[in-house]
C-alpha positions in Angstrom: -10.8 8.4 7.8 -10.5 7.9 4.0 -10.2 4.9 1.7 -7.5 4.9 -1.0 -6.8 2.7 -4.0 -3.1 2.0 -4.7 -1.6 0.8 -7.9 1.7 -1.0 -7.3 4.4 -2.2 -9.7 6.8 -5.1 -9.2 4.7 -7.7 -7.5 5.1 -11.3 -8.9 4.1 -13.7 -6.1 1.9 -14.0 -3.0 4.7 -13.2 -0.7 5.2 -9.8 -2.5 1.7 -8.7 -1.6 2.1 -10.0 2.0 5.4 -8.0 2.4 3.7 -4.9 1.2 0.8 -5.3 3.5 3.1 -5.8 6.5 5.1 -2.7 5.6 2.0 -0.5 5.2 0.5 -1.7 8.5 3.6 -0.3 10.3 2.5 3.2 9.5 0.7 5.0 12.3 -2.8 6.0 11.1 -3.4 3.0 8.8 -6.4 1.0 9.9 -6.9 -1.6 7.2 -4.8 -2.9 4.3 -5.6 -5.3 1.5 -3.2 -5.9 -1.4 -4.1 -8.0 -4.5 -1.4 -9.7 -6.5 -3.8 -10.5 -9.4 -4.9 -6.9 -9.9 -1.7 -5.2 -8.8 -3.9 -3.0 -6.6 -4.3 -2.3 -2.9 -6.9 -0.7 -0.7 -6.0 1.1 2.5 -8.1 2.9 5.2 -6.1 5.8 6.6 -6.4 8.8 8.9 -5.9 12.3 7.5 -2.4 12.3 9.2 -1.0 9.7 6.7 0.8 11.4 3.8 1.3 10.1 0.2 5.1 10.0 0.8 4.5 7.7 3.9 2.7 5.2 1.6 5.3 5.4 -1.2 8.1 4.8 1.3 6.4 1.8 3.0 5.8 0.1 -0.4 9.4 0.7 -1.5 10.8 -0.5 1.9 9.0 -3.8 1.4 11.2 -4.7 -1.6 11.6 -3.8 -5.3 8.1 -2.3 -5.6 6.8 1.0 -6.6 3.6 2.8 -5.7 2.7 4.4 -9.0 -0.9 5.7 -8.4 -3.0 6.7 -5.4 -6.7 7.3 -5.9 -9.3 8.5 -3.3 -12.5 6.5 -3.1 
């Protein structure tokens, strides 16, 4: 399992971060999700089976948001 830091564009309210969290939690292999509206960042714990494209698609699926950076911790 690995922990990743996500940088997300397009959030402007609390429901934005909640929508992104819900969308990410639907991905098989994600164990924990925390999205912060204030910092425009998120943290996820994922299995090695989760691909970068899966994360980008889940963020975009939640609304007009874009995952612009993924960093390993």
